[in-house]
C-alpha positions in Angstrom: 159.9 -149.2 -5.4 161.2 -145.7 -5.8 157.8 -144.4 -6.9 156.2 -146.0 -3.9 158.8 -144.5 -1.5 158.3 -141.1 -3.1 154.6 -141.3 -2.7 154.8 -142.1 1.0 157.4 -139.4 1.5 155.1 -136.8 -0.1 152.1 -137.9 2.0 154.1 -137.7 5.2 155.5 -134.3 4.3 152.0 -132.9 3.6 150.8 -134.4 6.9 153.7 -132.9 8.9 153.2 -129.5 7.4 149.5 -129.6 8.0 150.1 -130.7 11.6 152.6 -127.9 12.2 150.1 -125.3 10.8 147.3 -126.6 13.0 149.4 -126.6 16.2 151.2 -123.3 15.6 148.4 -121.1 17.2 148.7 -123.3 20.3 152.5 -123.0 20.4 152.2 -119.3 19.9 149.7 -119.1 22.8 151.9 -121.1 25.1 154.9 -118.9 24.1 153.0 -115.7 24.9 152.0 -117.0 28.3 155.7 -117.3 29.3 156.8 -113.9 28.0 157.6 -111.1 30.4 156.2 -107.5 30.3 159.2 -106.1 28.5 159.0 -108.5 25.5 156.9 -107.6 22.5 154.3 -110.4 22.0 153.2 -109.0 18.6 156.7 -108.9 17.1 157.0 -110.0 13.4 158.2 -112.6 12.7 156.9 -114.0 16.0 159.4 -115.1 18.5 158.5 -118.6 19.6 161.1 -119.0 22.3 160.6 -116.3 25.0 163.6 -114.2 25.7 162.3 -113.1 29.1 160.9 -116.5 30.3 158.7 -116.2 33.4 155.9 -117.9 35.3 154.5 -114.7 36.6 151.6 -114.6 34.2 150.3 -117.9 35.5 150.7 -116.8 39.1 149.0 -113.5 38.6 146.1 -114.7 36.6 145.4 -117.4 39.3 145.6 -114.8 42.1 143.7 -111.9 40.5 140.5 -113.7 39.4 138.3 -116.3 40.8 140.0 -118.9 38.6 139.4 -121.9 40.9 135.7 -120.9 41.0 135.5 -120.8 37.2 137.2 -124.1 37.1 134.7 -125.7 39.5 131.8 -124.3 37.5 133.2 -125.7 34.3 133.8 -129.1 35.9 130.2 -129.3 37.2 128.7 -128.2 33.9 130.9 -130.5 31.8 130.5 -133.4 34.1 126.7 -133.2 34.2 126.6 -132.8 30.4 128.8 -135.8 29.8 126.7 -138.0 32.2 123.4 -136.9 30.7 124.7 -137.5 27.2 125.9 -141.0 27.9 122.7 -142.0 29.6 120.1 -140.3 27.3 121.9 -141.0 24.1 122.3 -144.7 25.0 118.7 -145.1 26.0 117.5 -143.3 22.9 119.8 -145.2 20.5 119.1 -148.7 21.7 115.5 -148.9 20.5 116.6 -147.5 17.2 119.2 -150.3 16.9 117.4 -153.3 18.2 113.6 -152.8 18.5 111.1 -152.9 15.7 108.3 -150.3 15.7 106.4 -148.3 13.2 108.2 -145.3 11.9 111.6 -146.2 13.2 113.5 -145.1 10.1 111.6 -141.8 10.0 112.4 -141.1 13.6 116.1 -142.0 13.1 116.5 -139.8 10.0 114.6 -137.0 11.7 117.1 -137.1 14.5 120.0 -137.1 12.1 118.5 -134.1 10.2 118.8 -132.0 13.4 122.6 -132.2 13.0 122.3 -129.8 10.1 120.6 -127.2 12.3 123.2 -124.9 14.0 122.5 -124.1 17.7 122.5 -120.4 16.9 119.4 -120.9 14.7 117.4 -122.3 17.7 119.1 -120.3 20.4 116.4 -117.7 20.8 113.5 -120.2 21.4 115.7 -122.2 23.7 116.6 -119.1 25.6 113.0 -118.1 26.0 112.1 -121.6 27.2 114.9 -121.6 29.7 113.8 -118.2 31.1 110.2 -119.5 31.4 111.4 -122.5 33.3 113.5 -120.2 35.6 116.7 -122.1 34.7 118.9 -119.1 35.3 121.5 -118.3 37.9 119.6 -115.3 39.2 117.1 -117.9 40.7 119.9 -119.9 42.4 123.1 -121.6 41.4 121.5 -125.1 40.9 119.0 -123.7 38.4 121.8 -121.9 36.7 123.7 -125.1 36.2 120.6 -126.8 34.8 120.1 -123.9 32.4 123.6 -124.4 31.1 123.4 -128.2 30.8 119.8 -129.0 29.6 120.1 -127.6 26.0 123.1 -130.0 25.5 121.9 -133.0 27.6 121.5 -135.1 24.5 122.7 -134.8 20.9 121.8 -136.3 17.5 125.5 -137.2 17.1 125.5 -139.1 20.4 122.4 -141.0 19.4 123.8 -141.9 16.0 127.2 -143.0 17.5 125.6 -145.2 20.1 123.2 -146.7 17.6 126.1 -147.8 15.4 127.8 -149.3 18.4 124.7 -151.3 19.5 124.4 -152.7 15.9 127.8 -154.3 16.4 126.7 -156.2 19.5 125.7 -159.8 18.4 122.1 -160.5 18.9 122.9 -164.0 20.2 124.5 -162.5 23.3 121.3 -160.6 24.1 119.2 -163.6 23.4 121.4 -165.7 25.8 120.9 -163.0 28.5 117.2 -163.2 28.1 117.2 -167.0 28.3 119.3 -166.7 31.5 116.5 -164.7 33.1 117.4 -161.0 32.4 114.7 -158.6 31.5 115.3 -156.0 28.8 116.6 -153.4 31.2 119.0 -155.8 33.0 120.3 -157.0 29.7 120.8 -153.5 28.5 122.7 -152.4 31.7 124.7 -155.6 32.4 125.4 -157.0 29.0 125.1 -154.5 26.2 126.5 -151.4 27.9 129.8 -153.1 29.0 130.3 -154.2 25.4 130.2 -150.6 24.0 132.5 -149.0 26.5 134.9 -147.7 23.8 132.1 -145.9 22.0 130.9 -144.4 25.4 134.5 -143.2 25.9 134.5 -141.5 22.4 131.1 -139.8 23.1 132.4 -138.7 26.6 135.5 -137.2 25.1 133.7 -135.3 22.4 131.0 -134.1 24.8 133.5 -133.0 27.4 135.5 -131.0 24.9 132.4 -129.4 23.5 131.0 -128.5 26.9 134.3 -127.4 28.4 134.9 -124.9 25.5 131.3 -123.7 25.1 131.3 -119.9 25.3 128.3 -118.5 23.6 125.5 -120.1 25.7 127.1 -119.5 29.1 127.9 -115.9 28.2 124.2 -115.3 27.4 122.8 -117.2 30.4 125.1 -116.2 33.2 124.6 -113.0 35.1 126.7 -113.6 38.3 130.5 -113.6 38.2 130.6 -116.4 40.7 128.8 -118.7 38.2 131.1 -118.0 35.2 132.6 -120.9 33.5 136.3 -120.9 32.3 135.7 -119.6 28.8 133.5 -116.8 30.1 135.9 -116.0 32.9 138.9 -115.9 30.6 137.1 -113.7 28.1 136.4 -111.4 31.1 140.1 -110.9 31.5 140.1 -108.8 28.4 138.1 -106.1 30.1 139.5 -106.4 33.6 143.1 -106.0 32.5 142.8 -103.9 29.4 143.5 -106.8 27.1 146.5 -108.2 28.9 147.2 -110.9 26.4 149.8 -112.5 28.6 147.2 -113.2 31.2 144.7 -114.3 28.7 147.2 -116.7 27.1 148.1 -118.1 30.6 144.5 -118.6 31.5 143.8 -120.3 28.2 146.7 -122.7 28.7 145.5 -123.6 32.2 142.0 -124.2 30.8 143.3 -126.8 28.3 144.8 -129.0 31.0 141.6 -130.7 32.1 140.8 -131.6 28.4 144.2 -133.2 28.0 143.9 -135.1 31.3 140.4 -136.3 30.4 141.5 -137.5 26.9 144.6 -139.3 28.3 142.3 -141.1 30.9 140.0 -142.2 28.1 142.6 -142.8 25.4 142.7 -146.6 25.7 139.0 -146.8 25.1 138.9 -143.9 22.6 141.4 -145.4 20.1 139.4 -148.7 19.8 136.0 -147.0 19.6 136.5 -144.0 17.4 135.5 -145.9 14.2 132.2 -147.3 15.5 130.3 -144.5 13.8 131.4 -145.9 10.4 129.7 -149.2 10.8 127.1 -149.8 8.1 123.6 -149.9 9.6 
């Protein structure tokens, strides 16, 4: 009994320490955003509780840059990326889970293999293709949004996750829907999709977080300040205010709020669907 209690205590201690180490940068960032101009933000050891507590940094960063414009751009890009990922990943995954055709396993494993290829390795050809298709903001804002979204409109991870979810749906339910007069598309939309809502929520959360925090691709593609997304706009603070880290910290904290809200909205589905990718299939 004592040995079992000691083992659990040790595990919980390790998890708590690991959690604190993981969350400390965020705590330090939040602390910096509330510190006044007379307080040393690089003091060692770092002061977590601000001595000169103020909201001025948040007010100033909101007023001095086009923060609301950056926010809207990020919402448009992240929203379109999430919608396209849910639609395209589901449509690509369903035949891999349910239909029989020649070379299905080869196609599936080929898609999985692309996960090992970092985006930086294919960024140059993707950039050239994007320029050739005129999907840049110098043409117009709409084309600029498409240029930011299209390279991330579907992912191998999304296809894999949705395939595993579709494999959990009993075939008898689909057969019953066909008998009741549904065609394949109606059965897919009205019967199968509602049964994999938790997995769709998981994919939506991961896609939203990835798209919202994407910096490299927008920083390369965007040429107009009015089209900047939040990560690019916040990075621009470093040059505009001679690396005013209080403003950068405040802007970064504001940028995390939509991610937290989106996760909380999807939490009830996320918890029940996060293990779908582990289903054997």
